[in-house]
C-alpha positions as CSV (number, residue, x, y, z in Angstrom):
1,M,-0.3,0.0,0.1
2,D,1.3,3.6,-0.8
3,E,2.3,5.7,2.1
4,G,-0.3,8.2,1.4
5,A,-3.2,5.7,0.7
6,A,-6.3,4.9,2.6
7,N,-7.6,2.0,3.4
8,T,-10.9,1.4,2.8
9,G,-11.5,-2.0,3.6
10,K,-14.8,-3.2,5.3
11,L,-14.5,-2.8,8.8
12,P,-15.1,-5.7,11.1
13,Q,-18.8,-6.1,12.3
14,D,-18.0,-5.1,15.7
15,D,-15.7,-2.2,15.0
16,P,-17.3,1.1,16.6
17,R,-18.4,3.7,14.6
18,R,-17.5,6.6,17.0
19,R,-14.4,6.0,19.3
20,R,-14.7,6.8,22.7
21,P,-11.4,6.1,24.8
22,D,-11.6,5.2,28.6
23,T,-9.0,7.4,30.0
24,R,-10.1,6.2,33.6
25,L,-7.0,4.4,33.9
26,A,-4.6,7.1,32.8
27,R,-6.4,9.4,35.2
28,E,-6.4,6.8,37.9
29,M,-2.5,5.8,37.9
30,L,-1.1,9.0,36.3
31,G,-3.5,12.0,37.2
32,W,-3.9,12.6,33.6
33,E,-6.9,14.1,32.1
34,A,-7.5,15.7,28.7
35,T,-7.1,19.4,28.5
36,T,-8.1,19.9,24.8
37,R,-11.8,20.2,23.8
38,L,-12.8,18.3,20.7
39,R,-13.6,21.0,18.5
40,E,-10.4,22.7,19.3
41,G,-8.1,19.2,19.0
42,L,-10.0,19.0,15.4
43,E,-9.2,22.6,14.3
44,K,-5.3,22.1,15.4
45,T,-5.2,18.9,13.3
46,V,-6.9,20.1,10.4
47,R,-4.7,23.3,10.9
48,Y,-1.3,20.9,11.1
49,F,-2.3,19.0,7.6
50,D,-3.2,21.9,5.6
51,Q,-0.2,23.7,6.6
52,S,1.7,20.3,6.1
53,G,0.6,20.2,2.5
54,F,-0.3,16.8,3.2
55,A,-3.9,16.9,2.2
56,A,-3.2,18.7,-0.9
57,R,-1.4,15.4,-2.3
58,A,-3.8,13.2,-3.9
59,P,-3.1,9.4,-3.9
60,D,-1.7,8.3,-7.6
């Protein structure tokens, strides 16, 4: 598979449509809690990929 190619294969039947990680263990063991809100994190991610030029490269 090309480095930039997306995997468009079928997902397993039990694969969740939306990820909701349980961060309880990190909080209990490390005292860690997420500090970035979802919207802010998505905006930063989109901005990063826009600036990196990754989104501009189309697969062959």
